C-alpha positions in Angstrom: 244.5 259.8 19.3 242.7 263.1 19.0 241.8 262.4 15.4 240.3 259.0 16.5 238.2 260.6 19.2 237.1 263.3 16.8 236.1 260.7 14.2 234.1 258.8 16.8 232.3 261.9 17.9 231.4 262.8 14.3 230.1 259.3 13.6 228.0 259.3 16.8 226.5 262.7 15.8 225.7 261.4 12.3 224.1 258.3 13.7 222.0 260.3 16.1 220.8 262.6 13.3 219.9 259.6 11.1 218.1 257.9 14.0 216.2 261.1 14.8 215.2 261.4 11.1 213.8 257.9 11.0 212.1 258.3 14.3 210.5 261.5 13.4 209.7 260.6 9.8 205.9 260.7 9.1 204.1 257.4 8.1 203.3 257.2 4.4 199.9 258.5 3.4 197.5 255.6 2.5 196.5 255.4 -1.1 192.7 254.8 -1.6 191.5 253.3 -5.0 187.9 254.0 -5.8 185.4 253.3 -8.6 182.1 255.0 -9.2 178.7 253.7 -8.6 177.0 254.0 -12.0 173.6 253.5 -13.5 173.1 251.2 -16.4 172.1 247.7 -17.5 173.1 244.5 -15.8 172.7 241.2 -17.7 173.2 237.8 -16.2 174.0 235.5 -19.1 175.5 232.2 -20.1 177.9 231.8 -23.0 178.3 228.8 -25.2 179.1 227.8 -28.8 176.8 226.1 -31.3 176.4 225.2 -34.9 173.9 226.8 -37.3 171.4 224.4 -39.0 168.4 224.7 -41.2 165.1 224.2 -39.3 164.0 221.4 -41.7 166.3 219.4 -43.9 165.4 216.4 -46.1 167.8 213.8 -47.5 166.7 212.9 -51.0 167.7 209.3 -51.9 166.8 206.5 -54.3 165.1 203.2 -53.6 166.5 201.4 -56.6 170.0 200.8 -57.8 171.3 202.0 -61.1 173.5 204.5 -62.9 172.8 208.2 -62.6 171.7 209.2 -66.1 170.8 212.9 -65.7 171.0 215.5 -62.9 168.6 218.4 -63.2 169.6 220.3 -60.0 172.8 221.6 -58.5 174.0 223.3 -55.4 172.0 226.4 -54.3 169.2 225.6 -56.8 165.7 226.4 -55.6 163.4 223.5 -56.3 159.6 223.0 -56.0 157.8 220.0 -54.7 157.4 217.3 -57.4 160.1 218.8 -59.7 162.4 216.2 -61.4 165.9 216.7 -60.1 167.6 213.5 -61.2 167.0 210.4 -63.4 168.6 206.9 -63.3 169.2 204.5 -66.2 165.9 202.6 -66.6 167.0 199.9 -69.0 167.4 197.0 -66.5 164.0 197.8 -64.9 162.3 198.0 -68.3 163.6 194.5 -69.1 162.3 193.3 -65.9 158.9 194.8 -66.7 158.8 192.9 -70.0 159.6 189.6 -68.2 156.8 190.2 -65.7 154.3 191.0 -68.4 155.2 187.7 -70.1 154.6 185.9 -66.8 151.2 187.5 -66.5 150.3 186.4 -70.0 151.3 182.8 -69.3 149.4 182.8 -66.0 146.3 184.1 -67.8 146.6 181.3 -70.4 147.0 178.6 -67.7 144.0 180.0 -65.9 141.9 179.8 -69.1 143.0 176.1 -69.7 142.0 175.1 -66.2 138.7 176.7 -66.6 138.1 174.6 -69.7 139.2 171.5 -67.9 136.9 172.3 -65.0 133.9 172.6 -67.3 134.7 169.3 -69.0 135.1 167.6 -65.5 131.7 169.0 -64.4 130.1 167.7 -67.6 131.5 164.2 -67.1 130.5 164.2 -63.4 126.9 165.1 -64.4 126.8 162.2 -66.8 128.2 159.8 -64.2 125.6 161.0 -61.6 122.7 160.3 -64.0 124.1 156.9 -64.9 124.6 156.1 -61.2 121.1 157.0 -60.4 120.0 154.3 -63.0 122.5 151.9 -61.7 124.3 151.7 -65.0 127.9 152.3 -63.7 129.7 151.1 -60.7 130.3 153.3 -57.6 134.0 153.9 -58.3 133.4 155.6 -61.6 131.0 158.0 -60.0 133.6 158.8 -57.3 136.3 159.3 -59.8 134.2 161.8 -61.8 133.5 163.7 -58.6 137.2 163.7 -57.6 138.2 165.1 -61.0 135.9 168.1 -60.5 137.3 169.0 -57.1 140.9 168.6 -58.4 140.2 171.0 -61.3 138.6 173.5 -58.9 141.7 173.5 -56.7 144.0 173.9 -59.7 141.9 176.8 -60.9 142.1 178.6 -57.6 145.9 178.1 -57.5 146.2 179.5 -61.1 144.1 182.5 -60.1 146.5 183.2 -57.2 149.5 182.8 -59.5 147.9 185.3 -61.9 147.5 187.8 -59.0 151.1 187.2 -58.0 152.4 187.8 -61.5 150.4 191.0 -61.8 151.8 192.2 -58.4 155.3 191.5 -59.6 154.6 193.5 -62.8 153.2 196.3 -60.7 156.4 196.3 -58.5 158.6 196.5 -61.6 156.6 199.4 -62.9 156.9 201.2 -59.6 160.6 200.6 -59.5 160.8 202.0 -63.0 159.0 205.1 -61.7 161.6 205.4 -58.9 164.3 206.0 -61.5 162.9 209.5 -61.8 163.9 211.4 -58.6 161.5 214.3 -57.6 161.9 216.9 -55.0 159.8 216.0 -51.9 159.5 219.6 -50.6 159.9 223.2 -51.7 163.4 224.1 -50.7 167.0 224.8 -51.6 169.7 222.3 -52.6 172.4 222.6 -50.0 174.2 219.4 -50.9 174.7 217.1 -53.9 176.4 213.8 -53.3 176.5 212.2 -56.7 177.7 213.0 -60.3 176.3 212.1 -63.6 177.4 208.5 -64.6 177.9 207.4 -61.0 176.4 204.1 -60.0 174.4 204.0 -56.8 173.4 200.8 -55.1 170.3 200.7 -52.8 170.5 197.8 -50.4 169.8 198.2 -46.7 170.1 202.0 -46.8 169.0 204.4 -49.5 172.0 206.3 -50.9 171.7 210.1 -50.6 171.7 212.1 -53.8 170.7 215.6 -52.5 170.1 217.4 -49.2 167.3 220.0 -49.4 166.7 222.7 -46.8 163.1 223.7 -46.5 163.5 227.4 -45.7 166.8 229.2 -45.0 165.0 232.3 -43.9 164.6 230.5 -40.5 167.7 229.0 -38.9 168.4 227.3 -35.6 171.5 227.1 -33.4 172.2 223.9 -31.5 174.3 225.0 -28.6 176.0 222.6 -26.1 175.3 223.9 -22.6 177.4 222.6 -19.7 175.5 220.7 -17.0 176.4 223.4 -14.4 174.4 226.0 -16.4 171.6 223.9 -17.9 169.4 224.5 -14.9 169.1 228.2 -15.9 167.8 227.4 -19.4 164.1 228.0 -20.1 162.2 228.3 -23.4 161.6 231.8 -24.6 164.8 233.3 -23.2 166.4 235.9 -25.5 169.7 235.0 -27.2 172.3 237.0 -29.0 175.1 235.5 -31.0 177.8 236.3 -33.5 179.5 234.4 -36.3 183.0 234.8 -37.7 181.7 235.7 -41.2 180.1 238.9 -39.8 182.1 239.9 -36.8 180.4 243.3 -36.4 176.9 242.0 -36.7 174.8 240.7 -33.7 172.1 238.3 -34.5 169.1 237.6 -32.2 167.0 234.6 -31.4 165.1 232.8 -28.6 165.5 229.5 -26.8 163.1 227.0 -28.5 163.9 223.7 -26.8 166.1 222.3 -24.1 166.8 218.7 -25.0 167.2 216.1 -22.2 169.6 213.9 -24.0 173.0 214.2 -22.5 176.3 214.1 -24.4 179.6 213.5 -22.7 182.7 215.1 -24.4 186.0 214.7 -22.6 184.3 213.9 -19.3 182.1 217.0 -19.5 178.3 216.4 -19.7 176.5 218.8 -22.0 172.9 219.2 -23.1 171.8 220.5 -26.5 169.8 223.7 -26.5 168.0 224.6 -29.7 167.8 228.4 -30.4 165.6 229.6 -33.2 167.0 232.6 -35.2 165.4 234.5 -38.1 167.5 234.9 -41.2 165.7 237.3 -43.5 168.9 238.5 -45.3 170.2 234.9 -45.7 173.5 235.9 -44.0 173.5 232.8 -41.8 174.5 229.6 -43.5 174.3 226.0 -42.3 177.4 224.8 -40.5 178.5 228.2 -39.2 179.9 228.3 -35.6 177.9 230.7 -33.5 179.2 232.3 -30.2 176.0 232.3 -28.2 175.1 234.5 -25.2 171.8 233.4 -23.5 170.2 236.0 -21.3 169.1 234.6 -18.0 168.1 237.8 -16.3 168.2 241.5 -17.1 167.9 244.8 -15.2 167.8 248.0 -17.1 168.8 251.4 -15.8 169.6 250.3 -12.3 172.3 251.3 -9.8 175.3 249.0 -10.2 178.4 248.6 -8.2 181.7 247.2 -9.4 182.4 243.7 -8.0 185.8 244.9 -6.8 184.0 247.3 -4.4 181.8 244.5 -3.0 184.8 242.2 -2.5 186.9 244.8 -0.6 187.3 244.0 3.1 189.5 246.4 5.2 192.0 245.0 7.7 193.2 246.2 11.1 196.3 247.6 9.4 194.1 249.8 7.1 192.1 251.2 10.0 195.3 251.8 11.9 196.9 253.6 8.9 193.8 255.8 8.6 193.8 256.5 12.4 190.2 255.2 12.5 188.5 253.1 15.1 187.3 249.7 13.9 183.5 249.9 13.3 181.3 248.0 15.6 180.3 245.6 12.9 183.9 244.7 12.1 184.8 244.3 15.8 182.3 241.4 16.1 183.5 239.7 12.9 186.8 241.0 11.7 188.6 239.0 9.1 187.6 235.5 8.3 187.3 233.5 11.5 190.7 234.3 13.0 189.5 237.2 15.2 185.8 236.3 15.6 183.8 235.1 18.5 181.9 232.0 17.9 178.3 231.0 18.6 177.1 229.6 21.9 177.1 225.9 22.6 173.9 224.0 22.8 172.5 222.1 25.6 172.0 218.4 26.1 168.4 218.3 25.0 167.8 221.7 23.4 164.9 223.1 21.4 166.6 226.4 20.5 167.1 228.1 17.3 169.9 226.9 15.0 172.3 225.8 17.6 171.0 227.6 20.7 170.8 225.7 23.9 167.7 224.0 25.4 166.3 227.4 25.9 166.9 230.2 23.5 170.4 231.4 23.9 170.8 234.9 25.3 173.7 237.2 24.5 176.6 236.3 26.7 177.9 238.7 29.4 181.5 237.7 28.8 183.8 240.4 27.7 184.3 240.7 24.0 187.6 239.8 22.6 189.6 242.6 21.1 190.0 242.8 17.4 193.0 241.0 16.1 193.3 238.6 19.1 192.3 235.0 19.5 189.5 234.7 22.0 189.6 231.6 24.2 186.7 229.4 24.9 185.9 231.1 28.2 186.1 234.6 26.7 184.1 234.2 23.5 180.7 235.8 23.5 177.6 233.7 22.8 176.3 235.9 20.1 175.8 234.1 16.8 173.5 232.6 14.4 172.3 230.5 17.3 170.2 233.4 18.5 168.5 234.0 15.2 164.9 232.7 15.1 163.9 230.9 12.1 160.9 229.8 10.2 160.4 226.1 9.3 160.3 225.8 5.6 157.5 223.8 3.9 158.2 220.5 2.3 158.2 222.1 -1.1 160.4 225.0 0.0 163.7 223.7 1.4 165.6 226.8 2.4 169.2 227.3 3.3 170.1 230.8 4.4 173.6 232.0 4.8 172.3 234.9 6.9 171.1 232.5 9.6 173.8 229.9 9.0 177.4 230.6 8.7 180.1 228.2 7.5 178.6 224.8 7.7 177.0 222.0 9.9 180.0 221.3 12.1 182.1 224.4 12.5 185.8 223.8 12.6 186.8 226.4 15.2 189.0 226.1 18.3 187.6 224.4 21.3 187.8 226.2 24.7 190.4 225.5 27.2 189.4 223.5 30.2 187.1 220.6 30.7 183.9 220.5 28.6 180.7 220.1 30.6 178.4 217.2 29.8 175.8 217.9 27.1 177.7 221.0 25.8 179.6 221.5 22.6 182.6 223.8 22.3 182.2 227.4 21.5 184.2 227.7 18.2 185.7 230.7 16.7 183.2 232.7 14.6 183.1 232.0 10.9 182.1 234.3 8.2 178.3 234.6 8.1 175.9 237.5 8.2 174.0 239.3 10.9 171.3 237.4 12.8 168.1 238.2 14.5 169.9 240.1 17.4 171.3 242.7 15.0 168.0 243.5 13.4 166.2 246.8 14.0 162.7 246.7 15.5 161.3 247.5 12.1 163.2 244.6 10.6 162.0 242.2 13.3 158.4 243.2 12.8 158.8 242.7 9.0 160.4 239.3 9.7 157.5 238.3 11.9 154.9 239.4 9.3 156.7 237.4 6.6 156.7 234.3 8.8 153.0 234.7 9.6 152.3 235.1 5.9 154.2 232.1 5.0 152.3 230.1 7.6 149.0 231.2 6.1 150.1 230.2 2.5 150.9 226.7 3.6 148.6 223.8 2.7 147.3 221.6 5.6 149.7 218.9 4.5 152.7 221.2 4.6 151.6 222.6 8.0 151.3 219.1 9.3 154.7 218.2 8.0 156.2 221.3 9.6 154.6 220.5 13.0 155.9 216.9 12.7 159.4 218.2 12.1 159.1 220.5 15.1 158.0 217.6 17.3 160.8 215.3 16.1 163.5 217.9 16.4 165.2 220.1 13.8 168.1 220.1 11.5 171.6 221.4 12.0 173.0 224.6 13.4 175.1 226.9 11.3 178.8 227.6 11.2 180.6 230.8 12.1 179.4 234.3 11.3 181.1 237.1 9.5 179.8 239.9 11.7 180.8 238.1 14.8 177.8 235.9 14.7 179.0 232.3 15.2 176.6 229.7 13.9 175.6 226.6 15.8 177.1 223.2 15.3 175.1 220.0 14.7 171.9 220.2 16.6 168.2 219.4 16.5 166.7 222.9 16.1 163.3 223.4 14.6 164.7 225.9 12.2 166.3 223.3 10.0 163.9 220.5 10.0 164.8 216.8 9.3 164.7 217.5 5.6 167.6 219.9 5.9 165.7 223.2 5.6 167.3 226.4 6.7 165.9 229.6 8.1 164.9 232.6 6.0 167.2 235.6 6.0 166.7 238.3 8.7 165.3 240.9 6.4 163.1 238.5 4.5 165.3 238.3 1.4 165.8 234.7 0.4 169.2 233.6 -0.6 170.1 232.2 -4.1 170.0 228.6 -2.7 166.7 229.1 -1.1 165.1 230.4 -4.3 166.6 227.6 -6.3 165.2 224.9 -4.0 161.9 226.7 -3.9 161.7 226.6 -7.7 162.6 222.9 -7.6 159.7 222.3 -5.2 157.3 224.2 -7.4 158.4 222.1 -10.3 157.7 218.9 -8.4 154.2 220.2 -7.5 153.6 221.1 -11.2 154.6 217.6 -12.3 152.3 216.0 -9.8 149.3 218.1 -10.9 147.2 216.1 -13.4 145.7 219.2 -14.8 149.0 220.7 -15.7 150.3 217.3 -16.9 147.3 217.0 -19.1 147.7 220.4 -20.7 151.5 220.1 -21.2 152.7 218.8 -24.5 156.4 219.0 -23.8 158.5 218.7 -20.6 159.7 222.4 -21.1 156.2 223.5 -20.1 156.6 221.8 -16.7 159.9 223.7 -15.8 159.4 226.3 -13.0 160.2 229.8 -14.0 163.6 231.2 -12.9 163.4 233.4 -9.8 166.0 236.1 -9.2 167.4 235.9 -5.6 168.5 238.8 -3.6 171.8 238.8 -1.6 173.5 241.0 0.9 176.7 242.8 0.6 178.7 245.8 1.9 180.5 248.7 0.3 182.8 251.3 1.7 182.9 255.0 1.2 186.0 257.2 1.8 184.7 260.4 3.5 187.0 262.9 5.3 189.8 260.4 5.1 187.7 257.8 6.9 186.1 254.6 5.7 182.3 254.3 6.1 180.4 251.1 5.8 177.2 250.8 3.9 175.2 247.6 3.9 173.4 247.0 0.6 171.0 244.5 -1.0 172.3 243.0 -4.2 170.6 241.6 -7.2 171.9 240.0 -10.4 175.6 240.2 -11.5 177.3 240.0 -14.9 180.7 239.3 -13.4 181.8 242.9 -13.6 178.9 244.8 -12.2 176.3 243.9 -9.5 172.9 245.4 -9.2 172.3 247.4 -6.1 168.6 247.3 -5.0 167.5 250.8 -4.3 166.0 250.9 -0.8 165.3 254.1 1.2 168.3 253.5 3.4 170.6 253.0 0.3 169.2 256.1 -1.4 170.2 258.3 1.4 173.9 257.2 1.2 174.5 256.0 -2.3 173.8 257.9 -5.5 175.0 257.6 -9.1 178.6 258.8 -9.2 179.4 257.9 -5.6 183.0 256.7 -5.2 183.3 253.2 -3.7 186.5 252.0 -2.2 188.1 249.0 -4.1 191.5 248.9 -2.4 193.6 250.8 0.2 197.4 250.7 0.1 198.9 251.8 3.5 202.5 252.0 2.4 203.6 249.7 5.2 203.8 246.9 2.7 206.8 248.6 1.0 208.6 249.2 4.3 208.2 245.7 5.6 209.0 244.0 2.3 212.8 244.2 2.3 214.5 241.3 4.1 211.3 239.4 4.6 210.9 236.0 3.0 208.6 233.1 3.2 208.5 230.4 5.9 210.9 228.2 3.9 213.4 231.0 3.2 212.2 231.2 -0.4 212.0 234.8 -1.6 209.4 233.8 -4.2 206.9 233.0 -1.4 206.8 236.7 -0.4 206.7 238.1 3.1 204.9 236.2 5.9 201.6 237.5 7.2 200.8 237.8 10.8 197.5 237.4 12.6 196.2 240.5 11.0 196.1 239.0 7.6 192.9 239.1 5.7 191.1 235.9 6.0 192.0 234.1 9.2 191.7 230.5 10.0 188.4 228.7 9.7 185.9 230.0 12.2 183.7 227.6 14.1 180.3 228.2 15.5 179.2 226.9 18.8 177.8 223.5 19.4 174.3 222.8 18.3 171.5 221.8 20.7 170.7 218.2 21.5 167.5 216.5 20.6 164.7 219.1 20.8 161.6 218.7 22.9 
């Protein structure tokens, strides 16, 4: 009994020691992965494959049938224009010439005989006329003599036509005999020979090909098939680099010469042929080679560039908790993807607000802000969002759609508030993932935005200004979806920011989004096509394509300073898939320099502790541990309801 009690006491002590160890054990130190901000070149390019061809090729054939008697040129021979390169057997054509010459001789003899007969008929007719004048012969003899003259004249004209026909047939036979000698039509190189000596060729509907000549192999072209999703970026004059398997270490250069409009569908994929001219001074490139083409769309040299992994990094609540850091104010308004956000304000019954604001411009709500990581109900969600961002109506030629003023879509899919919905109001949805609106702008940014709007108004034509005013009178477009930084967009409403044509507001800092620039370029193309002066000067459709404009975007990177995450908002330019250009503004220059470490991932260590014993919802260990409400990327965030028909 004493041993049992002693054993229990020992086990209890051991359990207490183990429990105290686990309770006092320090949390694992977070591991921060970083990459440096570097300076270098960023190239936005499109890759494709194509086939090398000679710029000018000529198929040399024969117009007559016969047997190949002699061949005077072979593969790779350099020939000159007019040089004899082949000869056909002329025996049959020479026989035909002799027959046609005989026909010409016979026709000439018949013509001479008819001329004699006509002279005799005229002599007899003259005698008959004299005797008729003296009333020595009857009338029918006179008429018969006259008829004989006319008959002989008709036969003479027919014989003359027959003689011309015979001479024409003789000439044709002689020309065909000349075609038995095949001459080079251009100066070039023989790249193909399709016949051998002694082979019989038959020319019927199509002329058989004997040789294929390339005019000049020092100039080649690549015909690349560009997918329809990338063809909109193609413009003539763009620089191109390509490689061929024959010279894997050599890089060849060229330029886009033509973008053909004829589509080709291969395995349900629509492609367009793009012709790329390439010099070939060393004659390394040969017809038929497969070229791996890289077409340069845009290029920035010696610029600050951030790795795309750093721009994609989004910290979660767990990361801030592990770092013992308060969630930044920007993240509190729009943490995650919709699950923890507050949506935009609902619109009124007949509103004339901005992008989903109510009948009067929506003011920031005085409701308490939902804590990060919690689901805000309809009565607790603030009314901040894209609905409060003013916008500028776009002209008819500049249809703009801005993710900074519009979040996730026309009708946000967020949760509706609890309780009855008032008449004329839409639910305040959960905030989606957009960008900051007008309310988050500094006074300097607001002033710059107003100046840009006034400048755009000045640059409008009277027709565009009238169209914009008509859109404002008739009501606007649609409100935005949810916002990333807690800025919920409006739902479907008639706000003047959108316009009936579907235009969207410009970004808060004046930087247009990629969609806005693309649509602006399309409008400029339409104006160029309508201009009779430009249409008169243009010789190809390529001259009417609008130049490609490089849009600017917005992003965020994180710094790890003193074991704390620091947010830096940046303006981004072009990207090559690995690096993205960082536009150097005074604000960025103060915080980011070449060599600055950017956070790409943070491992808190809690994942390893929570992993054992956790399985998926269906009990399948392959599904991995379940994620709670703090997971990155919550449910779809919805903006508030848009305004009604504007006044």
